[in-house]
C-alpha positions as CSV (number, residue, x, y, z in Angstrom):
1,M,-27.6,0.9,16.6
2,T,-28.4,4.3,18.1
3,R,-25.9,7.2,18.3
4,A,-25.6,6.7,22.0
5,E,-24.9,3.0,21.5
6,E,-22.3,3.8,18.8
7,L,-20.5,6.2,21.2
8,E,-20.6,3.7,24.0
9,N,-19.1,1.0,21.7
10,L,-16.4,3.4,20.5
11,L,-15.5,4.3,24.1
12,R,-15.2,0.6,25.0
13,L,-12.9,0.1,22.0
14,L,-10.7,3.0,22.9
15,V,-10.4,1.9,26.5
16,N,-9.4,-1.6,25.3
17,F,-6.9,0.0,22.9
18,G,-5.3,2.0,25.7
19,G,-5.0,-1.2,27.8
20,V,-3.4,-3.1,24.9
21,V,-0.9,-0.3,24.1
22,S,0.2,0.1,27.7
23,K,0.9,-3.6,28.3
24,E,2.8,-4.8,25.3
25,T,6.6,-4.2,25.3
26,N,7.5,-6.2,22.2
27,L,7.6,-3.6,19.4
28,S,6.7,-5.9,16.5
29,K,3.8,-7.4,18.4
30,L,2.7,-3.9,19.6
31,L,2.6,-2.7,16.0
32,E,0.5,-5.7,14.9
33,L,-1.9,-5.1,17.8
34,I,-2.2,-1.4,17.1
35,A,-3.0,-2.1,13.4
36,E,-5.6,-4.7,14.3
37,Q,-7.2,-2.4,16.8
38,V,-7.3,0.6,14.5
39,K,-8.8,-1.5,11.7
40,T,-11.6,-2.4,14.0
41,I,-12.2,1.1,15.5
42,L,-12.2,2.8,12.1
43,A,-14.0,0.0,10.3
44,C,-11.4,0.1,7.5
45,D,-9.9,-2.6,5.4
46,R,-6.3,-2.2,6.3
47,C,-4.0,-0.3,8.6
48,S,-0.2,0.1,8.5
49,V,2.0,1.6,11.2
50,F,5.1,3.3,9.9
51,I,8.1,3.9,12.3
52,L,10.7,6.6,11.5
53,D,14.2,5.2,11.2
54,R,16.4,8.2,11.9
55,Q,19.6,6.5,10.8
56,T,18.4,5.9,7.2
57,N,15.8,8.7,7.2
58,E,13.1,6.2,6.1
59,L,9.8,5.1,7.4
60,W,9.4,1.3,7.8
61,S,6.5,-0.9,8.5
62,K,6.4,-4.6,9.3
63,V,2.6,-4.3,9.6
64,A,0.4,-4.3,6.5
65,L,-2.6,-6.5,7.4
66,G,-3.3,-9.0,4.7
67,M,0.3,-9.0,3.5
68,Q,1.7,-11.3,6.2
69,H,5.3,-10.2,7.1
70,T,6.1,-7.9,4.3
71,E,8.3,-4.9,5.3
72,I,7.7,-1.6,3.6
73,R,10.2,1.2,3.5
74,V,9.4,4.7,2.4
75,P,11.9,7.6,2.0
76,F,11.1,10.5,4.4
77,G,9.1,13.1,2.4
78,K,8.0,10.6,-0.3
79,G,4.6,8.9,-0.7
80,I,1.6,9.6,1.5
81,A,3.3,8.4,4.7
82,G,6.5,10.3,3.9
83,H,4.6,13.5,3.3
84,V,2.7,13.2,6.6
85,A,6.0,12.6,8.4
86,S,7.7,15.6,6.9
87,S,4.8,18.0,7.3
88,G,3.3,16.7,10.6
89,L,-0.1,17.1,9.1
90,T,-3.1,14.7,8.6
91,I,-3.8,13.7,5.1
92,N,-7.3,12.4,4.1
93,I,-7.7,11.2,0.5
94,K,-10.9,10.0,-1.0
95,D,-9.3,8.5,-4.2
96,A,-5.7,7.5,-3.9
97,Y,-5.2,7.1,-7.6
98,L,-6.0,10.7,-8.2
99,D,-3.4,11.9,-5.8
100,Q,0.1,12.4,-7.2
101,R,1.8,11.6,-3.9
102,F,0.4,8.0,-3.9
103,N,2.8,5.3,-5.0
104,H,1.0,2.6,-7.1
105,D,3.9,0.1,-6.9
106,L,2.7,-1.8,-3.8
107,D,-0.8,-2.2,-5.2
108,R,0.7,-3.6,-8.4
109,L,2.9,-6.0,-6.5
110,T,0.1,-7.3,-4.2
111,G,-3.0,-7.0,-6.3
112,Y,-4.6,-4.8,-3.7
113,R,-6.7,-1.8,-4.8
114,T,-6.3,1.3,-2.5
115,H,-9.2,3.7,-2.6
116,S,-9.4,6.0,0.4
117,I,-6.5,6.8,2.8
118,L,-6.4,8.5,6.1
119,A,-2.8,9.1,7.4
120,V,-1.9,10.9,10.6
121,P,1.5,11.6,12.3
122,L,2.7,9.8,15.4
123,K,4.3,12.3,17.8
124,N,6.0,11.7,21.1
125,V,5.5,13.8,24.2
126,S,8.1,16.2,22.9
127,G,6.1,16.7,19.7
128,H,8.7,15.0,17.5
129,I,7.5,12.7,14.7
130,I,8.2,9.0,15.4
131,G,6.0,7.5,12.7
132,V,2.8,7.6,10.8
133,F,-0.6,5.8,10.9
134,E,-2.1,4.9,7.6
135,A,-5.7,3.5,7.4
136,M,-7.0,2.4,4.0
137,N,-10.4,1.8,2.4
138,K,-13.1,2.6,5.0
139,K,-15.9,0.1,4.4
140,S,-19.0,2.3,4.4
141,A,-17.7,5.6,2.9
142,P,-14.6,7.7,2.6
143,F,-13.0,8.8,5.9
144,N,-14.6,11.9,7.4
145,V,-13.7,14.6,9.9
146,D,-14.8,12.5,12.8
147,D,-12.5,9.7,11.7
148,E,-9.6,12.3,11.5
149,G,-10.2,13.3,15.1
150,L,-10.5,9.7,16.2
151,M,-7.3,8.8,14.4
152,Q,-5.4,11.7,16.0
153,L,-6.6,10.6,19.5
154,I,-5.6,7.0,18.8
155,S,-2.2,8.2,17.5
156,S,-1.5,10.0,20.8
157,L,-2.2,6.9,22.8
158,A,-0.2,4.7,20.5
159,A,2.9,7.0,20.3
160,S,3.5,6.7,24.0
161,G,3.3,2.9,23.8
162,I,5.5,2.7,20.8
163,E,8.2,4.9,22.3
164,N,8.1,2.8,25.5
165,A,8.5,-0.4,23.5
166,Q,11.4,1.1,21.6
167,L,13.1,2.1,24.8
168,Y,12.5,-1.4,26.2
169,E,13.9,-3.0,23.1
170,S,17.0,-0.8,23.2
171,L,17.6,-1.8,26.9
172,S,17.0,-5.4,26.1
173,K,19.5,-5.4,23.2
174,S,22.1,-3.8,25.6
175,Q,21.4,-6.5,28.2
176,L,21.6,-9.3,25.6
177,E,24.8,-8.0,24.2
178,T,26.3,-7.9,27.7
179,I,25.2,-11.5,28.2
180,Y,26.6,-12.7,24.9
181,R,30.0,-11.1,25.6
182,L,30.0,-12.7,29.1
183,A,29.3,-16.0,27.4
184,I,32.2,-15.5,24.9
185,T,34.5,-14.8,27.8
186,A,33.7,-18.3,29.3
187,E,33.7,-20.2,26.0
188,Y,36.5,-18.9,23.8
189,R,39.3,-20.9,25.4
190,D,38.1,-24.4,24.5
191,Q,35.9,-23.8,21.5
192,Q,37.1,-23.7,17.9
193,D,34.2,-21.5,17.0
194,T,32.6,-19.8,19.9
195,A,30.0,-17.9,18.0
196,I,28.6,-21.0,16.3
197,H,28.6,-22.9,19.7
198,L,26.7,-20.1,21.5
199,R,24.3,-19.7,18.6
200,H,23.6,-23.5,18.6
201,I,23.0,-23.6,22.4
202,S,20.7,-20.7,22.2
203,E,18.7,-21.9,19.2
204,Y,18.6,-25.6,20.1
205,S,17.4,-24.7,23.6
206,A,14.7,-22.4,22.2
207,L,13.5,-25.0,19.7
208,I,13.3,-27.7,22.4
209,A,11.4,-25.3,24.6
210,Q,8.9,-24.7,21.8
211,G,8.6,-28.5,21.3
212,L,7.9,-28.8,25.0
213,G,5.0,-26.3,24.6
214,L,6.4,-23.6,26.8
215,P,4.9,-20.1,26.5
216,E,6.6,-17.8,24.0
217,R,8.1,-15.6,26.8
218,E,9.7,-18.6,28.4
219,V,11.1,-19.7,25.0
220,E,12.7,-16.3,24.6
221,N,14.1,-16.4,28.2
222,I,15.8,-19.7,27.6
223,R,17.0,-18.5,24.2
224,Y,18.9,-15.6,25.8
225,A,19.9,-17.2,29.1
226,S,21.3,-20.5,27.8
227,P,24.6,-19.1,26.3
228,L,25.7,-18.5,29.9
229,H,25.5,-22.1,30.9
230,D,29.3,-22.5,31.1
231,I,30.1,-19.1,32.5
232,G,31.8,-20.8,35.4
233,K,34.6,-22.2,33.2
234,V,36.3,-18.8,33.7
235,G,37.4,-20.3,37.1
236,I,38.9,-23.5,35.6
237,A,42.6,-23.6,34.9
238,D,43.7,-24.0,31.2
239,A,45.8,-27.0,32.1
240,I,42.6,-28.9,32.9
241,L,40.1,-27.2,30.6
242,L,42.3,-27.6,27.5
243,K,43.9,-31.0,28.4
244,P,43.6,-33.1,25.2
245,G,43.5,-36.5,26.9
246,K,41.4,-38.2,29.6
247,L,41.1,-36.3,32.8
248,T,42.2,-37.8,36.1
249,A,39.6,-38.2,38.9
250,E,41.0,-35.1,40.6
251,E,40.9,-33.1,37.4
252,F,37.3,-34.1,36.7
253,E,36.3,-33.1,40.2
254,E,37.8,-29.7,39.5
255,I,36.0,-29.5,36.2
256,K,32.7,-30.1,38.0
257,K,33.2,-26.9,40.0
258,H,32.4,-24.8,36.9
259,T,28.7,-25.3,37.8
260,L,29.2,-23.9,41.3
261,Y,31.3,-21.0,40.0
262,G,28.7,-20.2,37.4
263,A,25.8,-20.2,39.9
264,K,27.9,-18.0,42.2
265,I,28.7,-15.5,39.4
266,L,25.0,-15.2,38.5
267,C,23.3,-15.6,41.8
268,N,21.3,-12.7,43.5
269,A,20.8,-11.0,40.1
270,E,17.8,-8.7,39.9
271,S,17.3,-9.5,36.2
272,S,14.9,-12.4,35.6
273,L,17.0,-13.4,32.6
274,L,20.1,-13.7,34.8
275,Q,18.1,-15.6,37.4
276,I,17.2,-18.2,34.8
277,A,20.8,-18.2,33.6
278,C,21.9,-18.9,37.3
279,K,19.6,-22.0,37.4
280,V,21.0,-23.2,34.0
281,A,24.6,-22.6,34.9
282,G,24.3,-24.4,38.3
283,S,22.2,-27.4,37.2
284,H,22.7,-28.2,33.5
285,H,24.9,-31.2,34.5
286,E,22.3,-32.7,36.9
287,K,20.8,-35.9,35.5
288,F,17.2,-36.9,35.5
289,D,17.9,-40.0,37.5
290,G,19.8,-38.1,40.2
291,T,23.3,-39.2,39.3
292,G,24.5,-35.8,38.0
293,Y,26.4,-33.0,39.6
294,P,26.9,-30.8,41.6
295,A,23.9,-31.5,43.9
296,R,22.6,-34.9,42.6
297,L,19.2,-33.3,42.0
298,K,16.6,-35.6,40.4
299,A,13.7,-35.1,38.0
300,E,11.5,-32.1,38.8
301,Q,14.1,-30.9,41.4
302,I,16.1,-29.8,38.4
303,S,14.9,-26.5,36.8
304,V,13.1,-27.1,33.5
305,Y,15.5,-24.6,31.9
306,A,18.5,-26.7,33.0
307,R,16.8,-29.9,31.8
308,I,16.4,-28.4,28.3
309,V,19.9,-26.9,28.1
310,S,21.4,-30.2,29.2
311,V,20.0,-31.9,26.1
312,A,21.0,-29.0,23.8
313,D,24.5,-28.8,25.3
314,V,25.3,-32.5,25.1
315,F,24.0,-32.7,21.5
316,D,26.1,-29.8,20.4
317,A,29.2,-31.0,22.3
318,L,29.0,-34.4,20.7
319,C,28.6,-32.8,17.2
320,S,31.5,-30.4,17.8
321,Q,35.3,-30.7,17.5
322,R,36.9,-30.4,21.0
323,V,40.5,-30.6,22.1
324,Y,39.9,-34.0,23.5
325,K,37.7,-35.6,20.8
326,P,36.6,-35.3,17.1
327,K,33.0,-34.5,16.3
328,W,30.3,-37.0,16.0
329,E,27.7,-37.4,13.2
330,P,24.4,-35.8,14.2
331,Q,22.5,-39.1,13.9
332,K,24.9,-40.8,16.3
333,A,24.5,-37.9,18.8
334,R,20.7,-38.2,18.4
335,E,20.9,-41.9,19.2
336,Y,22.9,-41.1,22.3
337,I,20.3,-38.5,23.5
338,N,17.5,-41.0,23.0
339,G,19.5,-43.8,24.8
340,E,19.8,-41.5,27.8
341,K,16.1,-40.9,28.0
342,G,14.9,-41.3,31.6
343,K,18.5,-41.5,32.8
344,A,20.6,-38.4,32.0
345,F,17.7,-36.6,30.4
346,D,14.0,-35.8,31.1
347,P,11.9,-38.1,28.9
348,S,9.6,-35.2,28.0
349,V,12.5,-33.0,27.0
350,V,13.9,-35.8,24.8
351,E,10.5,-36.1,23.1
352,A,10.5,-32.4,22.5
353,F,14.0,-32.7,21.1
354,E,12.7,-35.4,18.7
355,K,9.8,-33.2,17.7
356,V,12.0,-30.4,16.6
357,Y,15.0,-32.5,15.5
358,G,14.5,-31.5,11.8
359,E,14.9,-27.8,12.7
360,I,17.9,-28.6,14.9
361,L,19.6,-30.5,12.1
362,K,19.0,-27.5,9.7
363,M,20.6,-25.2,12.3
364,H,23.5,-27.6,12.8
365,A,24.1,-27.8,9.0
366,L,24.2,-24.0,8.7
367,G,27.0,-23.7,11.3
368,D,28.8,-26.9,10.5
369,G,31.9,-25.0,9.2
370,K,34.7,-26.6,7.2
371,T,35.8,-29.4,9.4
372,T,34.9,-33.0,8.4
373,I,32.8,-35.3,10.6
374,I,34.8,-38.3,11.6
375,P,32.4,-41.3,12.0
376,G,32.8,-44.3,14.3
377,I,34.3,-42.4,17.3
378,T,33.7,-44.1,20.6
379,K,32.2,-42.0,23.3
380,E,34.4,-40.6,26.1
381,M,32.3,-39.9,29.1
382,N,35.0,-38.6,31.5
383,R,34.6,-35.0,30.4
384,H,32.5,-32.1,31.6
385,T,30.7,-31.7,28.3
386,Y,30.8,-35.4,27.2
């Protein structure tokens, strides 16, 4: 390959790198992508991206290619990465084992042999250190001055993307915390353990979505939107919601309105997550055969999110202690779900439920609490959550 061809290939890699960095908003994925890209661009064996945790004054890395999901933490000012972060200077080492700043522990733990290291600081637009790039073991020869310049260019591109992803993550956490607290407001009155119930609905729905083969982004959407499925219960009187016995026909009609209240609370939201939550809140009691409520929607007329949450919600409700019934054994609830295949529930969603049932059962066992399962309870259908 001629020098001109090498430069053209390098330019192509850098353009691709810029595109990757600007599009990914998930921090963990972004760090993985950056590490993979840098490994290719610099033709090195491994790359780690360290992020500065200002609360603990440590550098952490979830990315160390070839080590799966190991997290590394380095004190600020210690080790190669720590020295780069504290000094703000590039460090290029030809033989790591001859440098006193190098920590041998990780090599001993993993069996990896570090030779050459090129580490550069990650700085934001204000010039503050937000992390460190570490590239290890260039394949052809030790890292040279050209590699240093290239790594510094890459770090300037990456720093912007990392800071944007951190901001996006912070905003997402704030939004999710608000959603969770809204869900608690709706659920705490008729649940013995609101936190467990909300976690179950969230995780069961996500697992079923995975079993259905939905894209990862859709799985995450339903994971975070599903806890708001019963937000409309804030509009139902305690005398009805907490009634320990069978509801009258009039009371049951009032209970049904929680789907309408929920949809009204969440409608017209700009957030895509709340738009999904609106569909779930309004339709999770619709049935696949068209006999549900509030609109008697049928099959594909019902949002896939609502079809998924309806299975998760019924399974958890049956397996949970409520004011009007004891809990069922999971196997009995599972049999009920399968018995309603094609009737209350979308057959493909039930099949997805079956596919991930083992994981659902593990999650149920973790949050089962101290109450005892009472077997042989007859089902009581005249309730809003079965």
